[in-house]
N, C-alpha and C positions, 0 to 999 in steps of 0.2 A: 553657419552663423549662430552663435549662442542665443537661446531664447531669453528674453528679458523678463525677469520676475516682477509682477505688479508690486508697487511700493507698499500697499496695505498688507499684502502677504508677507513681504520681507519684514515689516515692523512686527507683525504677529509672531513670526518665527523667532525674532530676537527677544521678544517678551516672554516666550514660552518657558525658558529655564527659570526666570524669576517667578512666574506664576506657579510653576511646579513646586518651587522651594517654599512659597508662601502657603500653598495648599497642604504641603506635607509638614508644616510647622504648627504647633510644636510636636516633635516626635518623641519626646520624653517629658517627665514631670517638670512643670514650671516651678520656679523658686521665687517666692515673694519675701523680700527682706524688709522687716519692719524695725527701724532703729529706736523703738520705744518698748517699754515694758508691756506685758500682756494686760488687757483690760481697759486700756484707754481708747479714746474715740478713733485714733488712727489704726490701732490694732484691730478693733472691732470691724472697722470698714474693710481693712485688708482681708480679714477672715470671711466676711460676707461675700466679697468678690471672689475670693479663692474658692469657696465652696461652690458658687454658681458656675464659675469658669470650669472647675473640675467636673461638674455634672455635665456641662455641655460637651467637654472633650472626652469624657469617659475615663479620665485619669486623675490622679491626685495632684493637687497644687500644694506644695509644701510651704508653710508659713514659718519663717525663722525670725525670732525676736533677737536682734543683735544690738544690745545696749552698750553704753559706755561713752564717757566724755560728751555727755549730752546726746546728740544723735550722730556724732562724728564717726564712731567706730562702725556702726552699721552702714552708714552712707559710704564710707571708704570701701567696705566690702563690695557693695554694689558697683561703685565706680571702677573697681579693679576687675570685675567679673568679665568673662568672655563676652564680647558684644554680639551675641547670637540671639538675643531676645529671650533666652531661657531664664535670665535673672532680672527681676523687676523690683525696683525700690518703691515701697509704699511709705510716703513721707507727708509732712505737713508744712504749713507756712514757716515753721521753725527752720526749714531748709533755707529760707530767704533771710532769716534773722541771724543765723550763725556766723556769716561772714563779717558781721559788725561786732561780734563778740570774741572770735578766735582769730588771732593774728596770722598764724601759719597753719592753715588747713592742709591736710594731706591729699586733698582733691580740689578741683575747681568746681564750685556749685553751678557755674554757668556753662563752661565749655566741656565738662566731662559728662553731661547728661543731655538726653533728648526727652521731650515730653511724650507721654502715651495717652493718659486719660485723667480727667478730674471728675470724680464722682460727686463732688459738691463742696459746700462750705458750712461750717458750724457757726451760726450767728451767736453773738455775745450780747448779754443783757446788762444794762446799768442797774445795779442794785445798791441800796443804801440802808443804813440802820433805820429801823422803823420809828425810832424815837425822835428823829430829826424833824424839824417843822417844815417839811416839804413833801407834798403829795404828788407833784407833777415834776417833769423834767425842767420846765421853765422856772418853777419855784426853787428847785435845787440850784440851778445856775445863778439865780438872783441871790441866793444865800451865799454862794461861793464868791460872787462879785462884791458883796457887801463887806466881806472880811477876807481879803486875799491871803492865802497861805495859812489860814487858821486850821483848815480841815485836811485830813490825810486820806489817801487811798491805798488800798492793799493790792499786792500782786503776788504771783507765784514765783517771783524771782526776777532779777534784772534781765531784760531781754526776752522774757517769756511772752507768750501770746496774750496773756492777761495784761502784762505791762504795756505791750504794744497797743492794745485796745484802749487802755487808759490814756496813753499819749495822744491817740487819735481824738479821744473825747476832749481833752484839755485844749488841744489846738482848735477843734471845731467850735467849742464853747467860748474860747478866749478867757479861760480862768486859770487860777494857780492853786495847786494842792501839793502837799507834802507826799513823798513816795515812801511807803514802808514795805519793803520786799520780805516775803516769807518763803519758807522751804516747801513750796507747793501750794496748789489751789485750795486744799482743805483747810490748812491753818489760816490762809488769807480770808476765806469765807468766815471762819470762826471769829476773826478779829472784827469783821463788820457786824456780826451777830451780837457780840459783846459790847460793841461801841468803841473798841480800841481804835478803829478807823471808821471813816464815814462812808466810804464807797468802794465798790469793786466792779470791774467789768468781767463777767463770768459767762462761760458757755451755757446755753439754755438747758442742756441735759443735766448738768450738775447743779445749776441754780434753782431749777424748777421745784424740787422738794422743799427747799427753804422758803421759797416764795409762797408756796401753797400752805406751809406751816405758819406763815406770818412772821417768821424770825428775821426776814429782810423784806424790803419793799422794792418792787420792780418799777422802774420809771420809763424805760424805752429799750427797744431792740435795735442793735446796730446793723440792720439788714434792710433790703429793699421791700421784703414781704414779711408779714407776721408769721410766727412759728406755730405749727400744729400742736406743739407741746405746750406753748403758752399763748393761746389765741387771744387772751384778754390784754396782753401787753402791746401797746402801740409801737410802731416803728419810730425811729428817731425823726423821720420826716413828718409823720403824723403828730409827733410831740413838739414840733417846732424847730428841730435842729437837723435839717436835711444833709448838712455837710458831714455829719458823724456816721461813720461806717466801722464796724468791728466784726470781722468774720475770720475764722481760721480755716483756710482751705486745706484739702487733702488731695495729693497728686500721686500718680504712678509714673515713674521715670525709668529709663533704661540707659545703659552706657551709650555715649554719643555716637559711636561708630556702628551701632546696630542697623542692619539693612532696613530701608524704609518700608519694604513690603511686609517685613515681620512686625514692624511697629504698627502698621495699618491693621494687620491681623489681630494684634493684641488689643488695639483700640476697639475693634469690632466685638471681640470677645468680652471686653470689660463693659462696653455699652450695653450689651445684652445681659451681662451679669448684674449690672446696676438696676436694670428693669426688673429682673427676677427677684432681686433682694430689696426692692424699693421700700417695702413695709419695715424691714429691719433697719434700713438706713434712716428712715424717717423717725424711727423710735429713739435714735440717739441725737436727733435734731438736725441731721444733715439735710441741707437744701440744695437741689441741683443747680448747676451753673450752665444752662443751655447755650450761652454765648461763647463758651470755651469747650468746644466739642471735638475738634480735630487735633491730631498730634501737633501740627504746626501752631495751632492756637494755644495749646497747652504750653509748648516751649516758649512762645512769645510772652504768655501771661506770667510764667514763673520768672523769666528773666527780667520782665518789667517790674515785678514786685521786689526783686533783689535790688534793682536800681533805685526804686522808690524808698525802700526802707532804710537804706544806708544813711542818707541825709537826715531822715527823721530821727534816727537813733543818735546820730552825731550831735544834732541840735539839743538832744536831751542830756548830753554830756557823757554818752556811752562810748568807750573806746575799746578796740580789740586788745586782748591780752595774750 
């Protein structure tokens, strides 16, 4: 009569091949695809994590900047990569915005990707021309309500994170402003400095030098907590507008069919890497998002943001082209 194997032993035996594959992964250099040009916040974050992961593994993590068509070119490269966990997309909340701008994407931003890790989000600041007769967020909102449509806000382009933050502000404050899109955040900030526009919603890292120089005035931060870079700037909730949030998250994604044990391994490596590089990430204004820690939470968060942003951009008259 055959001996009956205990159930626990049988389950362990079945799990051993998967455990072995996870422990042996990665067995060659990882590839981080960044669909943005070098030097930006997403690129810097990817390189900080790549350096720390490489140090832990004792092997190089290659960072590739694959730009073109916004972030579409690099994202497609990652989507079409072998789903073995060796290729990781380092992207931003622009990943959730693009579906509302591009009618025929060569990939599906929802079904073609699985979440790995979110190192954090970059809070944005409400900055205005310092000559305006408003020193607080409440005073600025009162100014806008007194003359609807008179004042303009600047953005780095239609559908940019700066534009999205501005839409969030207008909706939360219940005010109307004219939109003036520029070719990037730099020209947009210059328009606020010169008074060509009245307001801009800008990441803390890029706005901080102008705030300290007094060329723009900071009114509030669109995040739950104050920033270490601009500790003197109150959060929107502290300034009386708790409904306003403006943060640009950064996420690491992999092709959707990547084995779950490899995704879990990447999550563990990136979590450790973020801890090692915490000072460098804080220097660019990145704030951790502890409530989005597991791969499943990352996947759910990204998909929920895609679903949330579509109606918001449509209400602003933005249609995919």
